[in-house]
C-alpha positions in Angstrom: -28.4 28.2 -21.3 -30.3 32.0 -22.2 -33.7 33.2 -23.6 -33.0 36.5 -25.0 -35.9 37.0 -26.9 -39.6 35.1 -27.1 -42.5 35.5 -28.7 -45.9 34.5 -28.2 -49.6 35.1 -29.6 -52.8 37.0 -27.8 -55.5 38.5 -29.0 -56.1 40.9 -26.7 -52.9 43.2 -27.1 -53.9 46.2 -25.2 -55.0 44.0 -22.5 -51.5 42.6 -21.8 -50.1 45.7 -22.6 -52.0 47.2 -19.5 -51.1 44.1 -17.0 -47.4 44.2 -18.2 -46.9 47.7 -17.8 -49.3 48.4 -14.8 -49.1 45.3 -13.0 -46.0 44.0 -13.4 -44.3 47.9 -14.4 -42.8 46.1 -16.8 -41.4 48.7 -20.0 -43.6 48.3 -22.7 -44.4 49.3 -26.5 -47.5 48.4 -28.1 -48.1 49.0 -31.9 -50.9 47.8 -34.2 -50.0 44.2 -34.4 -47.4 43.5 -31.5 -46.6 44.3 -28.1 -43.1 44.2 -26.9 -42.2 44.2 -23.2 -38.5 44.0 -21.7 -38.6 41.6 -19.3 -34.5 42.1 -17.5 -32.5 40.5 -20.1 -35.8 39.2 -22.4 -37.6 40.7 -25.2 -40.9 39.0 -24.4 -43.0 40.0 -27.7 -46.8 39.3 -28.7 -48.3 39.3 -31.7 -51.7 39.4 -32.8 -53.5 36.2 -33.1 -57.2 35.6 -33.8 -59.8 36.5 -32.1 -61.0 32.5 -31.6 -57.1 32.4 -30.1 -58.4 31.1 -26.7 -55.2 29.1 -25.4 -52.5 29.3 -22.8 -48.7 29.4 -22.6 -46.6 29.0 -19.5 -43.7 31.2 -18.9 -41.6 31.7 -16.1 -39.1 34.8 -14.8 -36.6 34.1 -12.5 -36.3 36.7 -9.2 -33.2 37.2 -7.2 -32.6 33.9 -5.0 -33.2 36.1 -1.8 -36.1 37.6 -3.1 -38.9 35.4 -3.0 -40.8 36.6 -0.2 -40.7 39.9 -0.8 -41.8 39.0 -4.5 -44.7 37.4 -3.3 -45.8 40.3 -1.3 -45.3 42.7 -4.2 -47.4 40.6 -7.0 -49.7 39.3 -4.3 -50.9 43.0 -3.4 -51.4 43.5 -7.2 -53.1 40.2 -8.3 -54.9 37.1 -6.7 -52.2 33.5 -6.9 -52.6 30.5 -8.4 -53.4 27.3 -5.6 -53.2 23.6 -6.2 -56.1 21.6 -4.6 -54.6 21.8 -1.2 -54.5 25.8 -1.2 -50.7 25.9 -1.6 -49.4 29.3 -2.9 -45.6 28.3 -2.6 -44.0 25.5 -4.6 -40.8 24.6 -3.1 -38.6 21.9 -5.0 -35.7 20.0 -3.2 -34.2 18.9 -6.6 -34.6 21.7 -8.5 -33.7 23.7 -5.4 -36.2 26.7 -6.2 -39.0 28.7 -4.9 -41.9 29.4 -7.1 -45.5 30.9 -7.3 -47.9 30.8 -10.2 -50.5 33.4 -11.6 -52.2 34.7 -14.8 -51.8 37.4 -17.3 -54.5 39.0 -18.6 -54.6 36.5 -21.7 -54.8 33.4 -19.1 -51.3 32.7 -19.6 -49.6 30.6 -16.6 -46.7 33.0 -15.3 -44.4 31.9 -12.8 -41.8 34.2 -10.6 -38.9 31.1 -9.4 -36.2 31.7 -7.2 -33.4 29.6 -7.9 -31.3 29.0 -5.3 -28.0 27.6 -7.0 -27.6 30.9 -9.1 -25.6 33.6 -7.0 -28.1 36.4 -8.0 -29.0 37.4 -4.7 -30.1 41.2 -4.4 -30.5 43.8 -1.3 -33.6 46.0 -0.6 -37.5 45.4 -1.7 -38.6 43.5 -4.6 -39.5 45.7 -7.7 -40.1 45.3 -11.4 -36.1 45.8 -12.4 -35.6 42.7 -10.3 -37.5 40.2 -12.7 -34.2 39.2 -14.4 -35.3 36.9 -17.5 -37.5 34.8 -18.9 -36.2 32.0 -17.9 -38.8 28.5 -19.2 -41.3 28.7 -21.8 -43.2 25.4 -22.2 -43.1 23.3 -25.7 -45.9 20.9 -25.4 -45.5 18.0 -27.5 -47.0 14.4 -28.7 -43.6 12.9 -28.3 -41.5 14.8 -25.1 -38.5 11.9 -25.2 -38.1 12.8 -29.0 -38.2 16.6 -28.3 -35.9 16.2 -25.7 -33.3 14.5 -27.7 -33.7 16.5 -30.9 -32.7 19.7 -28.4 -30.1 18.3 -26.6 -28.5 17.1 -29.6 -29.3 20.0 -31.8 -28.2 22.7 -29.4 -25.8 20.5 -26.8 -28.2 21.0 -24.1 -28.7 18.3 -20.9 -31.8 17.3 -19.7 -32.4 19.1 -16.4 -32.4 17.3 -12.6 -33.9 14.1 -14.0 -34.1 11.3 -16.6 -36.3 11.9 -19.6 -39.8 11.2 -19.1 -42.7 10.7 -21.2 -44.8 12.9 -19.9 -42.8 15.8 -18.3 -39.1 16.8 -19.1 -37.0 20.3 -18.7 -33.8 20.6 -20.8 -31.5 23.3 -20.4 -30.2 25.0 -17.2 -30.7 27.1 -14.3 -30.9 30.1 -16.5 -33.0 29.0 -19.2 -35.4 25.7 -19.6 -37.3 24.5 -22.2 -40.5 22.7 -20.3 -41.3 20.0 -22.2 -44.8 18.3 -20.9 -46.9 15.8 -23.1 -49.9 17.7 -24.6 -52.7 18.3 -22.7 -51.0 17.9 -19.4 -52.6 20.3 -16.8 -50.0 23.2 -16.1 -49.0 23.7 -12.2 -50.7 24.2 -10.0 -53.9 22.2 -10.9 -54.9 25.4 -13.2 -56.9 23.6 -15.4 -55.0 24.9 -18.2 -54.0 22.2 -20.4 -50.8 22.4 -22.3 -51.6 23.0 -26.1 -49.1 23.0 -29.3 -49.2 26.8 -29.9 -47.1 29.2 -32.2 -44.0 30.2 -30.7 -40.4 31.7 -31.1 -37.7 31.5 -28.8 -33.8 32.5 -29.3 -31.7 32.3 -27.3 -27.6 31.3 -26.3 -26.0 27.9 -25.0 -22.8 26.4 -24.9 -21.7 29.8 -27.3 -23.8 29.1 -30.0 -27.3 30.9 -30.8 -30.0 29.0 -31.3 -33.8 29.6 -31.9 -36.9 27.0 -31.8 -40.1 28.0 -33.7 -43.1 26.5 -34.3 -45.5 24.7 -34.5 -44.1 22.4 -35.7 -41.0 22.8 -33.9 -38.1 23.9 -36.2 -35.0 23.9 -34.5 -32.2 26.4 -35.6 -28.5 26.9 -34.4 
């Protein structure tokens, strides 16, 4: 599954532009109401939110599977990484065969660099912004995780990823693109203190030769 387009809300678009252009060094275009960021194969768009908007999204970016340490050196020279309660910065998943780190953007969104070692996307040289490959995860919290997972799988021809459906956390998709489904108010990793909220989102992509879109809230699933 590929995520080609993701639209989120943010209340301070110039601050977001500064972060994505100057910290992540990604191509950006800002006008009065929208900010577009080119993150590898994905267009990430932020639209103007009202001043009282304060909640945060979770977004992950795939990086080359052999570039984790180089990516960590690159990003940690620019900002502070998030840690869990034990002080851990590096998060390895045996079941997903991946290694991740987490940090915040200017809006407080929980961002993740993830090296998925099952993908054949190794790169040479030192890590740089051009090796941010795509948006590979977007969080879609809900009040009924199993029902949402079933709807996504049925309507989009997807599968639950690396686990049985779980009422508090389930992922749908594959290593290239995942819809992350936590129960509402579950705290985003890693001990971020940021609860998962139902927020306006539009995400589009392709799976099994079909184009799809999820938008809301409440979520509407189109294929």
